[in-house]
C-alpha positions in Angstrom: -72.7 -202.0 -91.4 -68.9 -202.5 -91.1 -66.8 -200.5 -93.4 -64.2 -202.4 -95.4 -61.5 -200.2 -93.5 -63.2 -201.4 -90.1 -63.0 -204.9 -91.3 -59.3 -204.8 -92.2 -58.3 -203.3 -88.9 -60.3 -205.7 -86.9 -58.7 -208.6 -88.8 -55.3 -207.5 -88.0 -56.3 -206.9 -84.3 -57.7 -210.6 -84.3 -54.4 -211.8 -85.4 -52.7 -210.5 -82.6 -55.1 -211.9 -80.3 -54.9 -215.2 -81.7 -51.0 -215.3 -81.0 -51.8 -215.4 -77.4 -53.7 -217.5 -75.0 -54.5 -214.8 -72.5 -58.1 -213.5 -72.2 -59.3 -210.2 -73.1 -59.6 -209.5 -69.4 -55.9 -210.2 -68.9 -55.1 -207.9 -71.6 -57.3 -205.2 -70.3 -55.7 -205.2 -67.1 -52.2 -204.7 -68.9 -53.3 -202.3 -71.5 -55.8 -200.1 -69.5 -58.7 -200.6 -71.9 -61.7 -202.4 -71.0 -62.2 -206.2 -71.9 -65.5 -205.3 -73.5 -63.7 -202.7 -75.5 -61.1 -204.9 -76.9 -63.6 -207.3 -78.0 -65.4 -204.7 -79.8 -62.3 -203.5 -81.5 -61.2 -207.1 -82.4 -64.9 -207.7 -83.9 -64.8 -204.5 -85.7 -67.9 -203.2 -83.9 -66.0 -200.3 -82.5 -63.2 -198.1 -83.8 -61.0 -196.5 -81.1 -60.8 -192.9 -81.2 -57.1 -193.4 -79.6 -54.5 -195.3 -81.4 -52.8 -195.5 -78.3 -55.4 -198.1 -77.1 -54.8 -200.6 -79.9 -51.0 -200.0 -79.8 -50.9 -200.8 -76.1 -52.9 -204.1 -77.0 -50.7 -204.8 -80.0 -47.4 -204.6 -77.8 -48.9 -206.9 -75.4 -49.5 -209.4 -78.1 -46.1 -209.3 -79.2 -46.4 -207.1 -82.3 -43.2 -206.3 -84.2 -42.3 -202.6 -85.1 -43.2 -203.2 -88.8 -46.5 -204.7 -87.4 -47.1 -201.6 -85.3 -46.5 -199.3 -88.4 -49.4 -201.3 -90.3 -51.7 -201.1 -87.5 -51.3 -197.4 -87.2 -52.0 -197.1 -91.2 -55.1 -199.5 -90.7 -56.3 -197.4 -87.8 -55.9 -194.0 -89.4 -57.9 -195.3 -92.5 -60.6 -196.9 -90.3 -60.7 -193.7 -88.0 -61.2 -191.4 -91.1 -64.2 -193.5 -92.2 -65.5 -193.3 -88.6 -65.2 -189.6 -88.2 -67.0 -189.1 -91.6 -70.1 -191.1 -90.6 -72.6 -190.8 -87.5 -71.3 -192.8 -84.6 -73.4 -195.9 -84.1 -75.1 -196.1 -80.4 -72.9 -197.9 -78.1 -73.9 -199.4 -74.9 -71.5 -198.4 -71.7 -69.1 -200.9 -70.8 -69.9 -203.7 -68.6 -69.4 -203.6 -65.1 -66.2 -205.6 -63.7 -68.4 -208.5 -62.8 -69.9 -208.7 -66.4 -66.3 -208.5 -67.9 -65.4 -212.2 -67.4 -68.7 -213.3 -69.1 -68.0 -211.0 -72.1 -64.5 -212.5 -72.4 -65.9 -216.2 -72.8 -66.8 -217.0 -76.3 -69.7 -219.6 -76.9 -68.3 -223.0 -77.0 -67.1 -224.4 -80.4 -65.4 -227.3 -81.7 -61.7 -227.2 -81.5 -61.5 -228.0 -85.2 -63.8 -225.0 -85.9 -61.4 -222.9 -83.7 -58.3 -224.0 -85.4 -60.0 -223.1 -88.8 -61.1 -219.7 -87.6 -57.6 -218.9 -86.3 -55.9 -220.1 -89.6 -58.4 -217.9 -91.7 -57.8 -214.7 -89.5 -53.9 -215.3 -89.9 -54.2 -215.5 -93.6 -56.5 -212.5 -93.9 -54.1 -210.5 -91.8 -51.3 -211.8 -93.8 -53.0 -210.4 -96.9 -53.2 -207.2 -95.5 -49.7 -206.9 -94.5 -48.7 -208.0 -98.2 -51.0 -205.3 -99.4 -49.7 -202.6 -97.2 -46.1 -203.6 -97.8 -46.8 -203.3 -101.7 -45.9 -199.3 -101.5 -43.4 -199.0 -104.3 -44.9 -195.7 -105.8 -41.9 -195.0 -107.7 -42.2 -191.8 -109.8 -40.0 -190.8 -112.6 -38.4 -187.5 -113.4 -41.3 -186.9 -115.8 -44.0 -187.2 -113.0 -45.6 -190.4 -114.1 -47.1 -193.2 -112.4 -45.9 -195.9 -114.8 -48.8 -195.5 -117.3 -49.8 -191.8 -117.5 -48.4 -188.3 -116.9 -49.4 -186.9 -113.3 -51.1 -183.6 -113.6 -51.7 -181.5 -110.4 -50.1 -181.8 -106.9 -48.2 -185.2 -106.7 -49.6 -185.9 -103.3 -53.2 -185.4 -104.6 -52.9 -187.6 -107.7 -53.2 -191.4 -108.1 -49.4 -191.5 -108.2 -49.3 -191.4 -104.4 -51.3 -193.6 -101.7 -54.4 -191.9 -100.1 -52.1 -192.0 -96.7 -48.3 -191.3 -96.8 -47.0 -192.8 -93.6 -43.9 -194.1 -91.4 -41.9 -196.8 -93.2 -42.5 -195.7 -96.7 -39.8 -194.6 -99.0 -40.5 -193.0 -102.4 -41.0 -190.1 -104.3 -44.3 -189.3 -102.3 -42.3 -189.0 -99.3 -40.0 -186.8 -101.0 -42.7 -184.5 -102.0 -43.8 -184.3 -98.4 -40.4 -183.6 -97.4 -40.1 -180.5 -100.1 -43.1 -179.1 -98.9 -42.2 -179.3 -95.3 -38.8 -177.8 -96.2 -40.5 -174.9 -98.2 -42.7 -174.3 -95.2 -39.2 -173.6 -93.0 -38.9 -177.0 -91.5 -35.3 -178.5 -91.0 -35.2 -181.8 -92.4 -33.2 -184.1 -95.0 -34.9 -184.7 -98.0 -34.2 -188.2 -99.0 -37.6 -190.0 -99.7 -37.6 -191.9 -96.4 -40.4 -191.5 -93.9 -38.5 -192.0 -90.8 -38.5 -190.6 -87.2 -37.4 -187.2 -88.2 -40.1 -186.8 -90.9 -42.7 -188.0 -88.7 -41.7 -185.4 -85.9 -41.9 -182.6 -88.8 -45.4 -183.9 -90.0 -46.9 -183.9 -86.5 -45.4 -180.5 -85.9 -47.1 -179.3 -89.0 -50.3 -180.8 -88.3 -50.4 -179.1 -84.8 -49.5 -175.8 -86.4 -52.2 -176.2 -89.2 -54.8 -177.0 -86.6 -55.1 -180.4 -87.9 -55.4 -183.6 -85.6 -51.5 -184.6 -85.1 -51.8 -188.1 -86.5 -48.4 -188.3 -87.5 -49.5 -189.5 -91.1 -50.1 -187.5 -94.4 -53.6 -187.8 -95.0 -55.8 -185.7 -97.4 -56.2 -182.8 -95.3 -52.6 -182.7 -94.5 -51.5 -182.8 -98.1 -54.0 -179.8 -98.9 -52.6 -177.8 -96.1 -49.0 -178.5 -97.4 -49.9 -177.3 -100.9 -51.6 -174.1 -99.5 -48.3 -173.0 -98.0 -50.1 -171.0 -95.4 -48.0 -172.5 -92.4 -44.7 -171.3 -91.3 -42.5 -173.9 -89.5 -39.6 -171.0 -89.0 -38.8 -171.1 -85.4 -35.8 -170.3 -83.0 -32.5 -171.5 -83.6 -30.6 -174.1 -81.1 -28.5 -170.9 -80.1 -31.5 -168.6 -79.3 -32.9 -171.5 -77.4 -30.0 -171.8 -75.3 -29.8 -168.2 -74.7 -33.5 -167.8 -73.8 -33.2 -170.9 -71.2 -30.3 -169.5 -69.5 -31.9 -165.9 -69.0 -35.2 -167.9 -67.6 -33.2 -170.2 -65.4 -30.7 -167.9 -63.7 -30.2 -170.0 -60.6 -29.0 -173.2 -62.7 -28.5 -172.0 -66.3 -26.2 -174.7 -67.2 -28.2 -177.4 -65.8 -31.5 -176.2 -67.5 -29.8 -175.9 -70.8 -28.4 -179.6 -70.3 -31.9 -180.8 -69.5 -33.4 -179.1 -72.5 -30.7 -180.5 -74.8 -31.2 -183.8 -73.6 -35.0 -183.5 -74.0 -35.0 -182.0 -77.4 -31.6 -181.2 -78.8 -32.9 -177.7 -78.3 -35.3 -178.0 -81.1 -38.7 -176.0 -80.4 -40.7 -178.5 -82.8 -39.3 -181.8 -81.2 -41.9 -184.1 -80.4 -41.6 -187.7 -79.1 -44.2 -190.5 -78.8 -43.9 -192.8 -75.7 -44.8 -196.4 -75.6 -47.9 -195.9 -74.1 -49.2 -193.6 -76.9 -48.8 -190.3 -74.9 -46.3 -187.7 -76.4 -43.9 -184.9 -75.3 -43.8 -181.6 -76.8 -41.3 -178.7 -77.8 -38.1 -177.6 -76.2 -38.4 -179.1 -72.7 -40.6 -182.1 -73.9 -43.8 -181.3 -71.9 -45.6 -184.4 -71.6 -49.4 -184.6 -72.3 -50.0 -184.7 -68.5 -47.7 -182.0 -67.5 -49.0 -179.9 -70.6 -52.7 -180.3 -68.9 -51.5 -179.3 -65.7 -50.2 -176.2 -67.0 -53.2 -175.2 -68.8 -51.4 -175.4 -72.1 -52.1 -176.8 -75.6 -49.8 -178.7 -77.9 -49.7 -175.5 -80.4 -48.6 -173.7 -77.2 -45.9 -176.0 -76.3 -44.4 -175.5 -79.9 -44.0 -171.8 -78.9 -40.4 -171.8 -77.4 -41.1 -168.8 -75.4 -44.2 -170.6 -74.0 -42.7 -173.8 -73.5 -39.6 -172.5 -71.6 -41.7 -170.4 -69.3 -44.0 -173.4 -68.8 -40.8 -175.3 -67.9 -39.9 -172.5 -65.2 -43.4 -172.8 -63.8 -43.0 -176.7 -63.5 -39.5 -175.9 -61.7 -41.0 -173.5 -59.4 -43.4 -175.8 -57.9 -40.7 -177.8 -56.0 -37.7 -175.7 -56.9 -36.1 -178.7 -58.8 -36.3 -180.6 -62.4 -38.2 -183.5 -61.0 -40.3 -183.6 -64.1 -37.1 -184.5 -66.2 -35.9 -187.0 -63.9 -34.0 -189.0 -66.5 -32.4 -186.1 -68.2 -31.4 -184.6 -64.6 -29.8 -187.6 -63.3 -26.3 -186.8 -64.3 -26.7 -183.5 -62.5 -28.1 -185.1 -59.4 -25.6 -187.8 -59.3 -22.7 -185.3 -59.5 -24.4 -182.6 -57.1 -22.7 -182.9 -53.6 -25.1 -183.3 -50.6 -25.7 -180.0 -48.6 -22.9 -179.3 -46.1 -20.7 -181.8 -47.9 
């Protein structure tokens, strides 16, 4: 039986699919997800374990940034239910020759298709509206408008079950205060923007939680436990160590690290394909696997800088940071010039 969360996520995904005339098979080729899996996601019979899969799907269907924020929230809620229940038995994805058959729905009258699409759009619009009504304004007396809030604010009825990107209220401010108390450097303004997202993700990695980038119940409790320290090296300490580890080209190495992370050991960046880069040298998920490291190790500035040195040593160059190395490569005179 589908959970309410799974139904809401599926309805939102169907809204994206109904915007385009492209088949599941066509979208599968563009997203790297099998057409049968995309079909199951939209039907609500399967919840993706990786948000990146449906993020790519939604982007291909023209989703806006605000819609991607809503999609992320819906996926977090559905995935939380999925992880708390036994996984249903799933048949393996169809062979390539069978995908085209799976992508073709049974014939139905045009009037019925139009009605179905309208209902899907209406349902998705209601979801967006419900997600947008997140004006959890808390007064100085810590009330939710009808009664005094007792106990930790984030765990009370004054705050939503999940505090996430795009939210602006006292619940976000509480998250920021707790992160600051743990040693994180961030502005306390009640706005859950990219800076808060980076700190929440870093905190989750340090706390041994799944780095989902949203403040769910496990993250709230870990914040209140105050057992995690986010204190780390200053930019000056990072620069000094990078120069020591890269004596051949210290200025170039520091310039690349500054371009990648602003010399912030707890920096994290999410790419458009759902992968992420970590720490001082923004080690990609792929490079991190190649170097045998973990996300937690990537947040250790010493390990991160030494790992970057190992990557540099493979070819004696900075090809793993091509974008940030471009100014140096274009200004370097050719050999013998």
